[in-house]
KOLBA-760647 format. One line per field, with one value per atom (N, C-alpha, C): residue in one letter; atom name; z, y, x. Coordinates in steps of 0.001 Angstrom, whole numbers. Each point is the difference from the previous one (the first is absolute). Layout:
BEGIN
code: A,...
site: CA,...
Z: Z,...
Y: Y,...
X: X,...
***
This chain:
BEGIN
code: M,M,M,S,S,S,E,E,E,V,V,V,V,V,V,L,L,L,T,T,T,P,P,P,E,E,E,L,L,L,L,L,L,R,R,R,S,S,S,A,A,A,I,I,I,R,R,R,E,E,E,K,K,K,L,L,L,R,R,R,A,A,A,G,G,G,A,A,A,S,S,S,G,G,G,R,R,R,D,D,D,I,I,I,S,S,S,V,V,V,L,L,L,I,I,I,N,N,N,E,E,E,Y,Y,Y,V,V,V,P,P,P,H,H,H,G,G,G,I,I,I,N,N,N,T,T,T,E,E,E,R,R,R,M,M,M,D,D,D,G,G,G,E,E,E,V,V,V,Y,Y,Y,R,R,R,V,V,V,P,P,P,V,V,V,E,E,E,L,L,L,I,I,I,P,P,P,L,L,L,D,D,D,R,R,R,W,W,W,M,M,M,D,D,D,F,F,F,L,L,L,D,D,D,A,A,A,L,L,L,N,N,N,Q,Q,Q,L,L,L,P,P,P,A,A,A,V,V,V,A,A,A,T,T,T,P,P,P,V,V,V,S,S,S,D,D,D
site: N,CA,C,N,CA,C,N,CA,C,N,CA,C,N,CA,C,N,CA,C,N,CA,C,N,CA,C,N,CA,C,N,CA,C,N,CA,C,N,CA,C,N,CA,C,N,CA,C,N,CA,C,N,CA,C,N,CA,C,N,CA,C,N,CA,C,N,CA,C,N,CA,C,N,CA,C,N,CA,C,N,CA,C,N,CA,C,N,CA,C,N,CA,C,N,CA,C,N,CA,C,N,CA,C,N,CA,C,N,CA,C,N,CA,C,N,CA,C,N,CA,C,N,CA,C,N,CA,C,N,CA,C,N,CA,C,N,CA,C,N,CA,C,N,CA,C,N,CA,C,N,CA,C,N,CA,C,N,CA,C,N,CA,C,N,CA,C,N,CA,C,N,CA,C,N,CA,C,N,CA,C,N,CA,C,N,CA,C,N,CA,C,N,CA,C,N,CA,C,N,CA,C,N,CA,C,N,CA,C,N,CA,C,N,CA,C,N,CA,C,N,CA,C,N,CA,C,N,CA,C,N,CA,C,N,CA,C,N,CA,C,N,CA,C,N,CA,C,N,CA,C,N,CA,C,N,CA,C,N,CA,C,N,CA,C,N,CA,C,N,CA,C,N,CA,C,N,CA,C,N,CA,C
Z: 16067,-1057,547,-266,495,-1190,289,-1219,51,-969,-246,-276,797,-356,-774,-1159,-813,468,270,432,-746,-103,-776,724,1299,555,-340,-414,-416,-1461,-804,-1461,121,1039,19,480,1012,491,-1143,-762,-1219,-1078,-178,-723,576,1322,582,-102,253,-103,-1481,-1036,-1321,-325,563,-115,474,1458,470,-815,-707,-813,-1169,-310,-1304,-1073,207,-1197,66,-1276,143,385,656,262,-1246,-1214,-1228,-404,87,-471,736,1445,831,-385,-256,-357,-1217,-1001,-1250,320,875,241,711,996,780,-947,-1011,-1011,-909,-283,-731,876,1276,865,427,-223,393,-1054,87,-852,-1219,-1162,-978,405,-216,21,1398,1025,1311,52,282,256,1080,245,1056,-601,718,-592,484,703,318,-978,-500,-1185,474,-797,279,-1480,-488,-1165,-900,-931,-715,339,1139,443,1361,-28,1092,1225,1091,1228,801,-306,549,1349,926,1228,-159,696,-276,530,784,507,-890,-1470,-742,-1008,261,-622,387,-827,600,757,1108,1009,-754,-1069,-629,-943,-82,-847,796,1362,1022,-149,-54,-130,-1310,-972,-1455,41,704,-65,868,1126,811,-860,-688,-907,-1029,-636,-1029,729,1157,899,143,394,319,-1278,-1113,-1403,-334,466,-571,307,-881,115,1145,944,776,-508,-1106,-753,-818,147,-478,-1754,-622,-1432,-381,-1051,-629,-630,54,-595,-1419,-988,-1370,-437,-793,-594,-1090
Y: 23425,-938,-1220,-1069,-1339,-786,-666,-901,-1326,-571,-1336,-921,-1020,-958,-1334,-65,-1028,-1390,-865,-1444,-1078,-1301,-1011,-205,241,-141,1074,1322,1019,-408,-470,-431,-1117,-1078,-1049,481,1063,568,705,830,694,-957,-1292,-952,-611,-252,-618,951,1350,1006,-90,44,48,-1545,-1070,-1234,230,408,386,808,904,1036,-583,-1174,-617,-550,598,-278,-1511,-571,-1332,-338,-1083,-599,44,-594,12,1406,923,1225,577,-199,457,-667,-1400,-729,422,336,464,1565,496,1544,-265,-976,-298,-475,-816,-353,999,996,1335,596,-54,807,-956,-1204,-704,-79,-144,-158,-1163,228,-1056,-1245,-1023,-1273,-700,695,-346,-812,-1170,-544,-1008,-553,-1125,-1169,-984,-1162,205,1014,198,768,-500,595,286,1328,363,-192,-1103,-332,-28,716,76,1022,664,1176,-392,160,-367,965,-690,763,270,1139,354,894,-432,855,1458,813,1407,382,-725,473,68,-679,-142,1318,992,1251,664,582,838,1196,365,973,1440,237,1296,2,-1154,-4,-286,91,-330,1036,1470,848,71,-255,10,-1388,-1029,-1018,264,769,409,855,973,792,-602,-1007,-907,-887,-535,-774,802,1325,806,151,179,136,-1397,-939,-1479,359,-510,29,-934,317,-882,-1266,25,-1065,-732,-1326,-917,285,27,-162,-1351,31,-1381,-677,-1231,-747,-342,559,-463,-1233,-683,-1461,145
X: 3364,-277,727,-665,761,579,1087,405,-498,-297,-634,1293,251,973,-541,523,-418,659,-910,648,-873,514,-684,-1336,-162,-1336,-876,386,-795,-752,1064,-384,-994,269,-1014,-1406,48,-1187,-729,634,-594,-736,754,-630,-1198,60,-1190,-1155,182,-1007,-590,928,-628,-704,527,-832,-1451,-170,-1253,-818,661,-767,-581,501,-596,893,1432,897,377,325,205,1608,307,1160,933,-664,710,612,-979,351,1312,6,1019,1206,-87,1067,803,-882,451,727,-682,884,1245,164,1144,1064,-284,900,583,-884,506,983,247,859,1286,-99,1209,1056,1183,929,-180,140,-239,615,-929,731,-317,-443,-305,-1415,-159,-1154,151,-1281,-26,-694,-115,-818,-1574,-250,-1264,-812,-1298,-447,-1547,-482,-1395,-787,-295,-396,1221,157,1326,1026,-104,596,997,1211,805,-301,-233,-68,1248,681,1192,-274,897,-158,250,-770,26,1403,764,1211,1200,-464,1082,0,-1098,136,1178,682,1144,-452,551,-309,-277,711,-73,-1261,-601,-1274,-1313,90,-1088,-1007,513,-1065,-824,609,-518,-907,266,-859,-1255,36,-968,-1030,606,-750,-897,722,-801,-1005,319,-1017,-1227,166,-1082,-932,725,-759,-759,514,-855,-1479,-922,-1364,-385,-1013,-516,-706,-554,-443,963,-72,1021,-92,1343,-171,-125,-1051,-338,1424,21,1175,-533,728,-310,682,-797,310,1280
***
């Protein structure tokens, strides 16, 4: 059995695959925000959601993030008014 080494590149690759499968960038931005420490944000926005670099997710939460990313629906969640 081989080990998988998690890297920021692997996280970004998983995100790109999810986007190609039909998930929305907004849904992924919301998910990333759930895994970064509270109060971290950037000036980049996706609508009303901060676009935080995936590298800001603490290393000990990367696997949980990947599990949650895999569970995102392939169809974008509608934005409610």
